C-alpha positions as CSV (number, residue, x, y, z in Angstrom):
1,M,98.7,115.0,-18.5
2,S,101.3,112.6,-19.7
3,I,102.6,112.5,-23.3
4,V,101.3,108.9,-23.6
5,N,97.7,110.1,-22.7
6,M,97.9,113.0,-25.0
7,R,98.9,110.7,-27.9
8,F,96.1,108.4,-27.1
9,I,93.5,111.2,-27.0
10,N,94.9,112.6,-30.3
11,K,94.4,109.2,-31.9
12,I,90.8,108.9,-30.7
13,V,90.1,112.4,-32.0
14,I,91.6,111.6,-35.4
15,L,89.7,108.3,-35.6
16,A,86.4,110.1,-34.8
17,V,87.0,112.8,-37.5
18,V,87.8,110.1,-40.1
19,F,84.7,108.2,-39.1
20,L,82.5,111.3,-39.4
21,L,84.0,112.2,-42.8
22,F,83.5,108.7,-44.1
23,S,79.9,108.6,-42.9
24,T,79.1,111.9,-44.5
25,A,80.9,110.9,-47.7
26,T,78.9,107.7,-47.8
27,S,75.6,109.5,-47.3
28,F,76.4,112.0,-50.1
29,A,77.7,109.2,-52.3
30,Q,74.2,107.8,-52.4
31,C,73.0,110.8,-54.3
32,N,73.0,110.3,-58.1
33,T,71.7,113.9,-58.9
34,F,72.2,117.0,-56.8
35,V,69.6,119.7,-57.2
36,S,70.8,123.1,-55.9
37,G,67.4,124.7,-55.7
38,G,65.8,127.5,-57.7
39,T,63.0,127.2,-60.3
40,I,62.4,123.9,-62.0
41,D,60.9,124.2,-65.5
42,G,60.4,121.4,-68.1
43,E,62.4,118.8,-66.3
44,T,61.8,115.0,-65.9
45,W,63.3,113.2,-63.0
46,T,63.8,109.5,-63.7
47,K,64.8,106.4,-61.8
48,A,68.2,106.4,-63.5
49,G,69.0,109.8,-62.0
50,S,67.7,108.8,-58.5
51,P,68.2,109.5,-55.7
52,Y,67.8,113.3,-56.3
53,C,69.3,115.2,-53.4
54,V,67.9,118.7,-52.9
55,D,70.2,121.4,-51.5
56,G,68.0,124.5,-51.7
57,N,64.5,125.8,-51.9
58,L,62.6,124.6,-55.0
59,T,59.9,126.4,-57.0
60,I,58.2,124.1,-59.5
61,K,57.0,125.6,-62.7
62,N,56.8,122.3,-64.6
63,L,58.2,119.0,-63.3
64,T,57.5,115.3,-64.1
65,I,58.7,112.6,-61.7
66,T,58.6,109.0,-63.0
67,P,58.1,105.7,-61.0
68,G,60.8,104.6,-58.7
69,V,62.4,108.0,-58.0
70,I,63.6,109.0,-54.6
71,V,63.9,112.7,-53.7
72,E,65.8,113.5,-50.5
73,F,66.0,117.0,-48.9
74,L,69.4,117.7,-47.3
75,D,68.0,120.5,-45.1
76,N,64.8,122.2,-44.2
77,Y,64.0,123.4,-47.7
78,Q,60.8,124.2,-49.5
79,F,59.1,122.3,-52.4
80,N,56.6,124.8,-53.7
81,I,54.5,124.4,-56.8
82,E,54.0,128.0,-58.0
83,P,50.6,129.5,-59.1
84,G,49.8,127.9,-62.4
85,G,52.7,125.4,-62.0
86,V,52.5,121.7,-62.8
87,L,53.9,118.8,-60.8
88,K,53.1,115.3,-62.2
89,A,54.5,112.7,-59.9
90,N,53.2,109.5,-61.3
91,G,54.5,106.5,-59.4
92,A,53.4,102.9,-59.7
93,S,52.2,100.2,-57.3
94,T,55.5,98.4,-57.6
95,E,57.7,101.5,-57.9
96,K,56.5,104.3,-55.6
97,I,58.0,107.8,-55.7
98,V,59.4,108.7,-52.3
99,I,59.9,112.3,-51.2
100,K,61.5,112.7,-47.8
101,N,64.3,114.2,-45.7
102,S,67.7,112.6,-46.1
103,A,69.4,110.4,-43.5
104,I,71.8,113.2,-42.6
105,N,69.0,115.8,-42.3
106,G,67.7,115.9,-38.8
107,K,65.8,119.1,-39.3
108,G,63.2,117.8,-41.7
109,W,61.9,119.7,-44.8
110,Q,58.9,122.0,-45.6
111,G,56.7,119.5,-47.4
112,I,55.0,119.9,-50.8
113,R,53.0,123.1,-51.2
114,F,50.4,123.5,-53.9
115,E,49.1,127.1,-54.1
116,D,46.8,128.1,-56.9
117,S,48.7,125.4,-58.9
118,D,47.4,123.9,-62.1
119,S,44.5,121.5,-61.8
120,T,46.5,118.8,-63.7
121,C,48.9,118.4,-60.7
122,K,49.1,114.8,-59.5
123,L,50.7,112.8,-56.8
124,I,50.1,109.1,-57.6
125,Y,51.7,106.2,-55.7
126,C,53.9,108.5,-53.7
127,T,55.2,108.4,-50.2
128,I,55.7,111.7,-48.4
129,E,57.5,111.7,-45.1
130,G,59.7,113.7,-42.7
131,S,58.2,117.2,-43.2
132,V,58.0,119.7,-40.4
133,N,55.4,121.9,-42.1
134,S,52.7,119.3,-43.1
135,G,53.4,116.6,-45.6
136,I,51.2,118.2,-48.2
137,R,49.7,121.7,-48.1
138,I,46.9,122.6,-50.6
139,A,45.7,126.2,-51.0
140,E,43.1,127.2,-53.5
141,C,43.7,124.5,-56.0
142,T,42.7,120.9,-56.7
143,P,45.5,118.5,-57.3
144,T,44.8,114.8,-57.6
145,I,46.3,112.7,-54.8
146,D,45.8,109.0,-55.3
147,H,47.3,105.8,-53.7
148,C,49.7,107.9,-51.6
149,V,51.2,107.3,-48.1
150,V,51.7,110.4,-46.1
151,T,53.5,109.5,-42.9
152,K,55.8,110.8,-40.1
153,N,55.2,114.5,-40.8
154,M,54.2,117.3,-38.5
155,G,52.5,120.6,-38.9
156,A,50.6,123.4,-37.1
157,L,47.3,122.3,-38.6
158,G,47.2,118.9,-40.1
159,G,50.5,117.1,-39.9
160,G,49.7,114.9,-42.9
161,I,47.7,117.1,-45.2
162,S,46.6,120.8,-44.7
163,I,43.9,122.1,-47.0
164,T,42.6,125.6,-47.5
165,L,39.8,126.0,-50.0
166,T,37.5,129.1,-50.0
167,T,36.0,128.8,-53.5
168,S,33.3,126.6,-55.1
169,E,36.0,124.3,-56.4
170,N,36.0,122.3,-53.1
171,H,34.1,119.4,-54.5
172,K,36.7,118.8,-57.2
173,L,39.5,118.0,-54.8
174,N,40.4,114.3,-55.4
175,I,42.2,112.5,-52.5
176,T,41.6,108.7,-53.0
177,D,42.9,105.4,-51.6
178,C,45.5,107.2,-49.5
179,E,47.0,106.2,-46.1
180,I,47.6,109.2,-43.8
181,T,49.1,107.9,-40.6
182,N,51.6,108.6,-37.9
183,N,51.6,112.4,-38.5
184,T,51.5,115.0,-35.7
185,S,49.4,118.1,-35.5
186,L,50.9,120.8,-33.2
187,T,47.4,122.0,-32.1
188,D,44.3,120.2,-31.0
189,V,42.0,121.8,-33.6
190,H,41.6,118.6,-35.5
191,P,41.0,115.2,-33.9
192,K,43.9,112.7,-33.8
193,S,43.8,109.0,-34.3
194,K,46.5,106.4,-33.8
195,R,44.9,104.3,-36.5
196,P,45.6,105.0,-40.2
197,F,43.2,107.5,-41.8
198,R,42.2,106.3,-45.2
199,L,40.6,108.4,-47.9
């Protein structure tokens, strides 16, 4: 191969590397707050600190998320509300809370998991998308889910919302005025519909 061709190839490689670094830097520059993972207790995430970029598994003991906040997962991390834990994500009709995978994360994330969590947990005017383990998983607890959009998620049983309740508390689970659409269940246990499923 001639010296001229080698120089041309080297320039192409350098330009490609520079472009990749610039693109990655631009994506990370869109993060106002980095959350490295671990246990979250007594925090309030606000629009001023948004977007929040999560770079580790989260265990929620007590977290409040205010209207207009965007939470982006940088990899396939968990967002688990611990037994007795409290998540209050109170968005507004004009300023929804968005929880999703980031633009540079092609793997998805693990969705929001409520397990024996406090009954005061709330998702109100939230959009949940991009999870590979159901958008929302509920086990033996009764969070309030209201005016939420759960979309573009997948899961083994229930791509949008997966619910496991074996106690007499079933009737207290409140899921109202939500749009659950364009999710994928990996089995045929539950019927599928191309139309939005509204609760």
